[in-house]
C-alpha positions in Angstrom: -55.9 -65.0 -74.8 -53.2 -67.5 -75.8 -53.3 -71.2 -75.2 -50.0 -70.7 -73.3 -51.4 -68.5 -71.0 -55.0 -70.8 -70.5 -53.2 -73.8 -69.4 -51.2 -71.6 -66.4 -52.7 -72.3 -62.7 -55.5 -70.4 -61.9 -53.7 -67.7 -59.0 -53.9 -67.9 -55.8 -56.7 -66.1 -54.2 -55.7 -62.7 -52.6 -56.6 -63.8 -49.1 -54.0 -66.5 -49.1 -51.3 -64.7 -50.6 -52.2 -61.8 -47.5 -52.2 -64.3 -45.0 -49.0 -66.3 -46.5 -47.0 -62.8 -46.6 -47.8 -61.6 -43.4 -46.9 -65.5 -41.4 -43.7 -64.6 -43.3 -43.1 -61.8 -42.6 -44.3 -62.1 -38.8 -41.9 -65.6 -38.7 -38.8 -63.5 -40.0 -39.0 -59.9 -37.4 -39.7 -63.1 -34.7 -36.5 -65.1 -36.0 -34.8 -61.3 -35.6 -35.7 -61.0 -31.9 -34.2 -64.3 -30.9 -31.4 -63.9 -32.9 -30.6 -60.4 -31.5 -31.8 -61.8 -27.8 -29.2 -64.5 -28.0 -26.4 -62.7 -28.7 -26.5 -60.1 -25.8 -27.2 -62.7 -24.1 -23.7 -63.5 -22.4 -24.4 -59.7 -21.2 -26.7 -60.7 -18.4 -23.9 -62.0 -16.3 -21.8 -59.1 -16.6 -20.8 -57.0 -13.2 -20.1 -53.2 -12.4 -17.8 -51.6 -15.4 -15.5 -48.5 -15.1 -18.8 -45.9 -14.6 -21.2 -48.3 -13.6 -19.4 -48.0 -9.9 -19.4 -44.5 -9.8 -23.3 -44.0 -10.8 -24.6 -47.2 -9.2 -22.0 -48.4 -6.1 -20.5 -45.0 -5.5 -23.5 -43.8 -5.2 -25.3 -46.5 -2.8 -26.0 -44.8 0.4 -27.3 -41.7 -1.3 -29.4 -44.1 -3.4 -30.7 -45.9 -0.2 -31.7 -42.6 1.5 -35.0 -41.9 2.1 -34.3 -38.7 -0.8 -32.3 -40.4 -3.0 -34.9 -40.7 -5.9 -35.8 -36.8 -5.4 -32.2 -35.8 -5.1 -31.1 -37.9 -8.3 -33.7 -36.3 -10.3 -33.3 -32.6 -9.0 -29.5 -32.8 -9.9 -27.1 -33.3 -12.6 -26.9 -36.9 -14.1 -23.2 -37.3 -12.1 -24.2 -35.6 -8.5 -22.8 -37.3 -5.8 -20.7 -39.9 -8.0 -17.3 -39.6 -6.5 -15.8 -39.5 -10.0 -17.9 -36.4 -11.0 -15.2 -34.2 -12.2 -16.3 -31.6 -15.2 -20.1 -33.6 -15.6 -22.0 -31.2 -14.1 -23.2 -30.1 -16.8 -25.2 -33.0 -18.1 -28.7 -33.5 -17.1 -30.7 -37.2 -17.8 -33.2 -37.6 -14.7 -35.0 -40.4 -16.6 -31.7 -42.3 -16.1 -31.2 -41.3 -12.9 -34.8 -42.3 -12.1 -33.9 -46.5 -13.5 -31.0 -46.4 -11.4 -32.3 -45.2 -8.5 -35.4 -47.9 -9.5 -33.1 -50.8 -10.2 -30.6 -50.6 -7.6 -33.8 -50.6 -5.2 -34.8 -53.7 -6.3 -31.8 -55.0 -7.0 -30.4 -54.6 -3.6 -26.7 -52.9 -5.8 -26.8 -56.0 -8.2 -26.0 -55.4 -11.3 -27.9 -58.3 -12.5 -31.5 -56.1 -13.0 -29.7 -53.3 -14.6 -28.3 -55.6 -17.3 -31.4 -57.4 -17.6 -33.1 -53.6 -18.2 -30.1 -53.2 -21.1 -31.0 -56.0 -22.8 -34.9 -55.8 -23.2 -34.5 -52.2 -23.9 -32.2 -53.2 -26.4 -34.4 -56.0 -28.2 -37.1 -53.0 -27.7 -34.9 -50.9 -30.0 -34.7 -53.4 -32.6 -38.6 -53.8 -32.4 -39.0 -50.0 -33.2 -36.3 -49.2 -36.4 -38.3 -52.5 -37.8 -41.6 -50.8 -37.2 -40.2 -46.9 -37.8 -38.9 -48.2 -41.3 -41.3 -50.5 -42.7 -43.8 -47.6 -43.2 -41.0 -45.7 -45.1 -39.3 -48.5 -46.8 -41.4 -51.4 -46.8 -40.6 -54.4 -44.3 -38.3 -56.7 -46.1 -35.9 -53.7 -46.0 -36.6 -52.2 -42.3 -36.1 -55.7 -41.6 -32.2 -55.3 -42.8 -31.7 -52.2 -41.2 -33.7 -53.6 -37.5 -30.8 -56.1 -38.3 -27.7 -54.7 -39.0 -28.7 -51.9 -36.7 -29.6 -54.4 -33.8 -26.4 -56.8 -34.6 -23.8 -54.1 -35.1 -20.3 -55.1 -32.7 -20.5 -51.3 -31.9 -23.3 -51.7 -29.9 -22.3 -53.7 -27.0 -20.5 -51.2 -25.3 -23.9 -49.4 -24.9 -25.6 -52.7 -24.1 -23.0 -54.6 -22.3 -21.9 -51.3 -19.9 -24.9 -50.1 -17.3 -23.8 -46.8 -17.6 -24.0 -47.1 -21.3 -28.0 -47.3 -21.1 -28.4 -43.3 -21.5 -27.8 -44.4 -25.5 -30.5 -47.5 -25.2 -33.1 -44.5 -23.4 -32.2 -41.5 -26.0 -32.2 -44.3 -29.2 -35.7 -45.7 -27.9 -37.5 -42.5 -26.9 -36.6 -40.9 -30.5 -37.1 -43.9 -32.0 -40.8 -43.9 -30.5 -41.3 -39.6 -31.5 -40.5 -40.4 -35.0 -43.0 -43.2 -34.8 -46.0 -41.0 -33.4 -44.7 -37.8 -35.1 -45.7 -39.8 -38.0 -48.8 -41.2 -37.5 -49.7 -37.6 -35.9 -48.3 -36.0 -39.3 -50.8 -38.8 -41.1 -53.6 -38.8 -39.2 -54.0 -35.6 -37.2 -55.3 -37.7 -34.2 -54.2 -35.8 -30.7 -53.1 -38.6 -28.8 -50.2 -39.2 -31.4 -49.4 -35.7 -30.9 -49.5 -36.1 -27.2 -47.6 -38.7 -27.5 -44.7 -37.8 -29.5 -44.4 -34.4 -27.2 -44.3 -36.8 -24.7 -41.7 -39.4 -26.3 -39.5 -36.1 -27.4 -39.2 -34.6 -24.2 -38.3 -38.4 -22.3 -35.8 -38.9 -25.2 -34.2 -35.5 -23.7 -34.4 -36.2 -20.3 -31.9 -39.4 -21.7 -28.6 -37.9 -23.6 -28.9 -34.5 -24.8 -28.4 -35.8 -28.2 -31.8 -36.0 -28.7 -32.4 -32.4 -29.7 -31.5 -33.5 -32.7 -34.6 -35.7 -33.1 -37.3 -32.8 -34.5 -34.5 -32.6 -37.2 -34.9 -35.9 -37.9 -38.3 -36.6 -38.2 -38.6 -33.2 -40.6 -35.7 -35.1 -43.4 -37.8 -37.6 -42.9 -40.8 -35.8 -43.9 -39.1 -33.6 -46.5 -37.7 -37.3 -48.9 -40.2 -38.9 -47.4 -43.9 -37.7 -47.3 -46.7 -39.5 -45.2 -50.0 -39.7 -47.0 -52.3 -38.1 -45.2 -55.8 -39.6 -44.5 -58.5 -38.6 -46.6 -60.7 -35.8 -44.6 -64.2 -36.5 -44.6 -66.3 -33.5 -46.9 -66.2 -30.3 -46.1 -63.8 -31.3 -43.1 -60.6 -29.0 -42.6 -57.7 -30.5 -42.8 -56.6 -33.3 -39.3 -52.4 -32.4 -39.9 -51.1 -29.2 -40.0 -47.2 -28.9 -40.7 -47.1 -25.8 -38.0 -49.4 -27.2 -35.6 -47.1 -30.5 -35.7 -43.8 -28.6 -35.9 -45.2 -25.8 -33.3 -46.1 -28.1 -31.0 -41.9 -29.8 -30.9 -41.3 -26.5 -29.5 -42.8 -27.2 -25.8 -41.0 -30.8 -25.1 -37.8 -28.3 -25.9 -38.5 -25.1 -24.1 -39.4 -27.3 -21.4 -36.5 -29.7 -20.7 -34.0 -26.3 -20.9 -36.0 -24.4 -19.1 -35.6 -27.3 -16.1 -32.0 -28.0 -17.1 -30.8 -24.6 -16.3 -32.3 -24.5 -13.2 -30.6 -27.9 -12.3 -27.2 -27.2 -13.9 -27.0 -23.5 -14.5 -26.9 -23.3 -17.9 -29.8 -24.4 -20.7 -27.3 -24.8 -23.7 -23.2 -25.9 -22.3 -20.7 -28.0 -22.8 -18.5 -27.6 -19.9 -16.1 -26.5 -23.2 -15.6 -22.9 -24.5 -15.3 -21.8 -27.8 -11.4 -23.0 -27.9 -12.2 -26.6 -27.2 -14.8 -26.5 -29.8 -12.1 -25.0 -32.3 -9.8 -27.9 -31.4 -12.1 -30.5 -32.0 -13.2 -29.5 -35.5 -10.1 -30.2 -37.0 -10.3 -33.7 -35.5 -14.0 -34.4 -36.9 -13.4 -36.0 -39.5 -10.9 -38.7 -38.4 -13.3 -39.2 -35.9 -16.2 -39.5 -38.1 -14.5 -41.9 -40.2 -13.2 -43.5 -37.7 -16.4 -44.4 -35.6 -17.6 -45.5 -39.6 -15.3 -48.6 -39.7 -15.9 -49.8 -36.6 -19.4 -50.3 -37.3 -18.2 -51.6 -41.2 -15.8 -53.7 -40.3 -15.4 -54.6 -37.0 -12.3 -56.6 -37.4 -11.7 -56.7 -33.6 -12.7 -54.9 -30.4 -10.1 -51.8 -30.9 -9.1 -52.4 -33.9 -10.1 -48.7 -35.5 -9.7 -46.7 -32.7 -5.6 -47.5 -33.1 -4.9 -47.6 -36.7 -6.9 -44.3 -37.1 -5.5 -42.0 -35.0 -4.1 -38.8 -37.0 -4.4 -36.2 -33.9 -0.9 -36.1 -33.8 1.0 -32.7 -35.5 3.5 -34.6 -36.1 1.3 -37.1 -38.6 -1.0 -34.7 -40.1 0.5 -35.6 -43.8 -1.3 -36.9 -46.6 -3.4 -38.8 -44.7 -5.0 -35.8 -42.5 -5.6 -34.0 -45.9 -7.3 -36.8 -47.5 -9.7 -37.8 -44.6 -10.5 -33.4 -44.7 -10.9 -34.1 -48.8 -13.1 -37.7 -48.8 -15.1 -35.8 -46.0 -16.4 -32.5 -47.7 -17.0 -35.0 -50.5 -19.5 -37.1 -48.6 -21.2 -33.4 -47.1 -21.6 -32.2 -50.9 -22.9 -35.7 -51.8 -25.2 -35.6 -49.3 -26.6 -31.7 -50.4 -26.9 -32.9 -53.8 -28.9 -36.5 -52.9 -31.5 -34.1 -49.9 -31.9 -31.8 -53.0 -33.2 -34.7 -55.0 -35.4 -36.0 -52.2 -33.2 -39.2 -51.2 -33.7 -41.4 -48.4 -30.4 -42.2 -48.5 -29.2 -38.7 -48.0 -31.3 -37.6 -44.9 -29.9 -40.6 -43.4 -26.7 -39.8 -43.9 -27.1 -36.2 -42.5 -29.1 -38.1 -39.5 -25.8 -40.4 -38.8 -23.3 -37.3 -39.4 -25.5 -35.1 -37.0 -25.8 -38.1 -34.5 -21.2 -38.0 -33.5 -21.0 -34.2 -34.2 -22.3 -32.4 -31.1 -21.1 -35.8 -29.3 -17.3 -35.4 -31.1 -17.0 -31.8 -31.1 -18.7 -30.4 -28.1 -18.1 -33.6 -25.6 -14.5 -34.3 -27.1 -14.9 -37.9 -26.6 -12.6 -40.0 -28.1 -12.7 -43.4 -26.6 -9.4 -45.1 -25.9 -11.1 -48.5 -26.8 -14.4 -48.5 -28.3 -16.5 -45.5 -29.7 -19.4 -45.4 -27.1 -21.0 -42.8 -28.5 -22.6 -43.9 -31.9 -25.8 -46.5 -30.5 -27.7 -43.0 -31.9 -26.7 -43.6 -34.8 -26.8 -47.4 -36.2 -29.9 -47.3 -37.2 -29.3 -43.8 -39.3 -26.3 -45.1 -41.0 -27.7 -48.6 -41.7 -30.8 -47.2 -43.6 -28.3 -44.6 -45.8 -26.6 -48.2 -46.3 -29.1 -49.9 -47.2 -31.3 -47.5 -48.9 -27.8 -46.5 -51.1 -27.2 -50.2 -52.4 -31.1 -50.3 -53.1 -30.9 -47.8 -55.3 -27.6 -47.8 -57.1 -28.3 -51.5 -57.4 -32.2 -50.8 -58.6 -33.2 -53.7 -56.0 -36.9 -51.8 -56.6 -37.1 -52.5 -60.4 -39.3 -55.8 -60.7 -37.3 -57.4 -63.2 -34.1 -57.6 -60.4 -35.7 -60.3 -58.7 -32.8 -62.3 -58.3 -30.3 -59.7 -57.6 -32.8 -58.7 -54.5 -32.7 -62.6 -53.0 -28.9 -61.5 -53.4 -29.3 -59.0 -51.3 -31.4 -60.2 -48.6 -28.9 -62.9 -48.7 -25.7 -61.2 -48.1 -27.5 -59.4 -45.5 -28.9 -62.6 -43.6 -25.0 -63.6 -44.0 -23.7 -60.3 -42.7 -26.4 -59.8 -39.9 -25.0 -63.8 -38.3 -21.1 -63.0 -38.3 -22.2 -59.2 -36.6 -24.7 -62.1 -34.2 -21.0 -64.5 -33.8 -19.1 -61.1 -33.0 -21.2 -59.8 -30.2 -21.8 -62.9 -28.8 -17.4 -63.5 -28.4 -17.5 -60.0 -27.6 -19.4 -59.3 -24.7 -17.7 -61.5 -22.2 -14.8 -58.6 -22.9 -17.1 -56.2 -20.9 -17.8 -58.8 -18.0 -15.7 -57.3 -15.8 -12.5 -54.5 -15.8 -10.5 -57.1 -15.8 -11.4 -59.1 -18.4 -12.1 -55.4 -20.6 -8.4 -54.1 -19.4 -7.0 -57.3 -20.0 -8.0 -57.8 -23.5 -6.7 -53.9 -24.3 -3.3 -55.1 -23.3 -3.1 -57.9 -24.7 -4.1 -56.0 -27.9 -1.4 -53.5 -27.3 1.2 -54.7 -24.6 2.7 -51.0 -24.4 -0.6 -49.6 -23.3 -0.4 -46.5 -20.6 -4.5 -46.7 -20.6 -4.4 -50.5 -19.9 -1.7 -51.1 -17.2 -3.0 -48.0 -15.2 -6.8 -50.0 -15.1 -4.7 -53.1 -14.4 -2.8 -51.3 -11.4 -6.4 -49.6 -9.7 -7.6 -52.7 -10.0 -4.8 -54.1 -8.3 -4.5 -51.4 -5.5 -8.4 -51.9 -5.2 -7.9 -55.7 -4.5 -4.8 -54.5 -1.8 -2.4 -56.2 -4.1 -0.4 -53.4 -4.1 2.9 -55.6 -5.6 1.2 -56.1 -8.0 0.2 -52.4 -8.4 3.2 -50.7 -8.0 4.4 -53.3 -10.6 1.7 -52.0 -13.9 2.1 -48.6 -12.9 6.1 -48.8 -13.2 5.2 -50.6 -16.6 2.6 -47.7 -17.5 5.7 -45.2 -16.8 7.9 -47.2 -18.6 5.5 -47.7 -22.0 4.5 -43.9 -21.5 7.2 -41.4 -20.4 4.9 -38.1 -20.8 2.0 -40.0 -19.1 1.2 -38.2 -15.6 -1.7 -40.8 -14.5 0.7 -42.6 -13.1 2.7 -40.6 -10.8 -0.6 -39.3 -10.2 -1.2 -42.7 -9.3 2.2 -44.0 -6.7 1.5 -39.8 -5.0 -2.1 -41.5 -4.0 -0.3 -44.3 -3.0 2.7 -43.3 -1.2 1.0 -40.7 0.7 -1.4 -43.2 2.5 1.8 -45.1 3.6 2.6 -41.7 5.0 5.4 -41.5 2.8 6.8 -38.3 2.0 10.3 -39.0 0.8 9.2 -41.7 -1.9 6.0 -39.7 -3.5 8.4 -36.5 -3.5 10.3 -36.8 -6.7 6.4 -38.0 -8.8 5.1 -34.5 -7.2 8.1 -32.7 -9.3 6.8 -35.3 -12.0 3.2 -34.0 -12.1 4.1 -30.9 -11.7 6.1 -31.2 -15.0 4.3 -33.3 -17.3 0.6 -31.7 -16.1 0.6 -28.3 -15.3 -2.7 -28.1 -16.7 -4.3 -30.9 -14.8 -7.2 -30.4 -12.2 -5.9 -34.1 -10.7 -2.7 -33.3 -10.5 -2.5 -29.9 -8.9 -5.3 -31.8 -6.1 -2.5 -34.0 -5.4 0.5 -31.5 -5.1 -1.7 -29.5 -3.2 -2.7 -33.0 -0.9 1.6 -33.3 -1.1 2.0 -30.1 0.2 -0.4 -30.2 3.2 0.6 -33.8 4.3 3.7 -31.8 5.0 3.1 -28.9 6.6 3.4 -26.6 4.0 -0.4 -25.9 4.8 0.1 -22.3 2.1 1.4 -24.0 -0.4 -1.0 -26.2 -0.2 -3.8 -24.0 -0.4 -2.3 -22.6 -3.7 -1.6 -25.6 -5.4 -5.8 -25.5 -4.7 -6.6 -22.8 -6.3 -4.8 -23.7 -8.9 -6.8 -26.6 -9.4 -10.2 -25.0 -8.7 -8.9 -22.7 -11.4 -8.8 -25.6 -14.3 -11.8 -27.6 -13.4 -14.3 -27.7 -10.9 -12.9 -29.8 -7.9 -13.5 -33.7 -7.0 -15.8 -33.9 -3.7 -12.7 -35.6 -2.5 -10.1 -32.6 -3.8 -13.2 -30.1 -2.0 -12.4 -32.2 1.3 -8.8 -32.0 0.8 -8.8 -28.6 0.3 -11.0 -28.1 3.5 -8.0 -29.3 5.5 -5.4 -27.3 3.5 -7.4 -24.1 4.7 -8.4 -24.9 7.9 -4.6 -25.9 8.4 -4.2 -22.1 7.0 -6.5 -20.6 9.6 -8.9 -19.6 6.8 -11.5 -21.0 8.2 -14.3 -18.8 6.7 -13.0 -20.4 3.3 -12.9 -23.3 4.8 -17.0 -23.7 5.2 -17.6 -22.0 2.1 -15.7 -25.1 0.1 -16.8 -28.0 2.7 -20.8 -26.5 1.9 -19.6 -27.0 -1.6 -18.5 -30.4 -1.3 -21.4 -31.3 0.4 -23.8 -30.5 -2.0 -21.8 -32.2 -4.7 -22.4 -35.3 -2.3 -25.1 -34.5 0.0 -24.9 -36.3 3.6 -21.3 -36.8 3.7 -20.0 -37.3 7.6 -16.7 -36.3 6.6 -17.7 -33.3 5.6 -20.4 -32.6 7.5 -18.1 -32.7 10.9 -15.2 -30.7 9.4 -18.4 -27.8 8.4 -19.0 -27.9 11.8 -15.3 -27.2 12.9 -15.0 -24.6 10.9 -18.2 -23.5 12.6 -16.8 -23.6 15.9 -13.6 -22.1 15.2 -15.9 -19.0 14.1 -17.8 -19.0 17.1 -21.3 -20.7 16.0 -21.9 -22.6 18.3 -25.1 -24.0 17.3 -25.1 -24.1 13.6 -21.5 -25.8 14.4 -23.6 -28.6 16.4 -26.4 -28.6 14.0 -23.2 -30.0 10.9 -22.2 -32.1 14.0 -25.8 -34.0 14.7 -26.0 -34.4 10.6 -23.2 -36.5 10.8 -23.3 -38.9 13.3 -26.9 -39.0 11.9 -25.4 -40.1 8.9 -22.3 -42.4 10.2 -23.3 -43.3 13.7 -19.7 -44.7 14.0 -17.7 -41.3 13.2 -16.1 -41.1 16.6 -14.6 -37.7 16.2 -18.2 -36.3 15.1 -19.9 -37.8 18.7 -16.4 -36.0 20.2 -17.0 -33.1 18.4 -20.6 -32.6 19.3 -19.9 -34.2 23.1 -17.6 -31.0 23.4 -19.5 -28.1 21.4 -22.2 -29.3 23.4 -20.4 -28.6 26.8 -19.5 -25.0 25.8 -23.1 -24.6 25.0 -23.4 -25.6 28.2 -26.3 -28.2 27.4 -24.6 -30.5 29.9 -26.7 -33.2 29.1 -26.4 -34.2 25.3 -22.6 -33.0 26.2 -23.2 -36.5 27.9 -25.5 -38.6 25.7 -22.8 -37.6 23.0 -19.8 -38.8 25.3 -21.5 -42.2 26.1 -21.6 -42.7 22.6 -18.2 -41.2 22.0 -16.8 -43.8 25.0 -18.8 -47.0 23.5 -16.6 -46.4 19.3 -13.2 -47.1 21.4 -11.9 -44.3 21.3 -8.0 -43.1 21.8 -6.7 -43.3 25.4 -5.6 -39.8 25.1 -8.1 -38.4 23.8 -11.2 -40.3 25.9 -9.4 -39.0 29.5 -9.1 -35.0 27.6 -13.0 -35.7 27.0 -13.6 -36.8 30.3 -11.8 -34.1 31.8 -13.3 -31.7 29.9 -16.5 -33.2 31.4 -15.7 -33.2 35.0 -14.3 -29.5 34.7 -18.0 -28.1 34.1 -18.9 -30.8 37.3 -20.9 -33.4 34.6 -21.2 -36.9 36.1 -18.8 -39.2 33.6 -20.0 -41.5 31.4 
């Protein structure tokens, strides 16, 4: 031993080293969670925004009903929502159950739901750290967790209550991967059962979780677990065939339940033609989402800059996007062949985006709302790729490694600041769309959103002004004309509505909502056969909304097609159960068909759900007279008169009661 080495201070005892390292890592973990918590704190004061209205406030009566929980978890995700549209193929019972619980506990306030999203996002940051610590070490896992949790693109999923489908799906997917790797290592029955349960709950949160078993296999392939040494002469604790075979149980169970609820095990509401049309745009959407994550310049920069969907602009950029995308896929395949972790993470990221953008056709106008489940995969890919390129795992690269961690911390702090700045944009619909309009003064979508807010708040003048601005900004936009037709019909001004009906017929011949509004115009104008024809066209294009079904039924009643009208109102009640007005109109259909008993049941259902619905009490009294149930008729008439109905209708009912010798209330 040399003299220089002999003069070195004695090494620190091993247990002291481990303790100080543990304390350092624990401190970093606590600091990370505190930073994430503080960055997303502004989101706790948010209101209901966009889909939050439809999924929560719009279903308030349904949620408060005694069958609310059962109805929500045994029907499609958007069932009973005012804007369900063509979303009847989504089934997310776990998220529906959380909506029911929080809405009941909070009395309809958004505060509890925002707190829930905030806590769930913190939990996901911890799960990312826990999962990747066993794969790449705690230092790099901290970097991945920080960049994932603080990525500004996550604010939509965390800030919007309706975005929690991504939060829950990511949570259960991460938990599944952790438990599955534990089961592969130890063969523990508890870990296996936990992995099976977590996978089912992930599927029950969002359909994208179907890729979780593939992700587990990729991670197992590039970073195989070290199995616990079995005892002497004991069988192996973990069998790949058993571990992966058990995953078929939650998959089978979910798709069987799903097929019974939505009518199909696998469907996206789109056919082969839609998928073939969407695939050419996938590289564009892939690069736009990736740019949003890497360079979040401002809230919607890349959504407006990276758009090559217009055939007129499909030039060099469109072709270059495909060439680069194909090159990246080849690189991923080469990396997978060499068992590189970054390649597995990259495949995970692409696999998260592909089903959403191609099968779902999602193209968010403001920001990518669907990338949350892929954030951990993306940053794992980036961090591991940098670790490989910079040779950070080589002991001699201590200085380079320190610089990498310092740079990562700086990026994380920058992301945290951006999150805290941008979350207030999502505070309300007005703040969201006002921001969008500031970025793009000619945004027809933002103008129409602000117009709808103005109409909802009773400021018709502002609403009409914003709507006209939207028409001027985009002469091909049909939604502004739809809004104006609806407004003028509510005002009873058919003459003002007529030119906008013509615009709808020209601009939106293949849009369900446009055709349904044309049908409503014809009904209000007294052209019932034309109204029925328009609704038939609308139904052929897409599943009708509950409101469109209600108006379709009115047109059929007007055309004296009572049996078909009854079928339509039954469909409307399946879409929105307990709807008093629909129950009342269904009763009219049965009464016209001579089925008085069933008509009375429908009228009774209507007044049970809305005791102040005067027309239903009137109908119940009249049908009771026809049934010669005079006591029932008198009681119903008493309730009707108590609601101060129009004098002429009240006199008519009194005359009917007098004609059969029933004492008048």
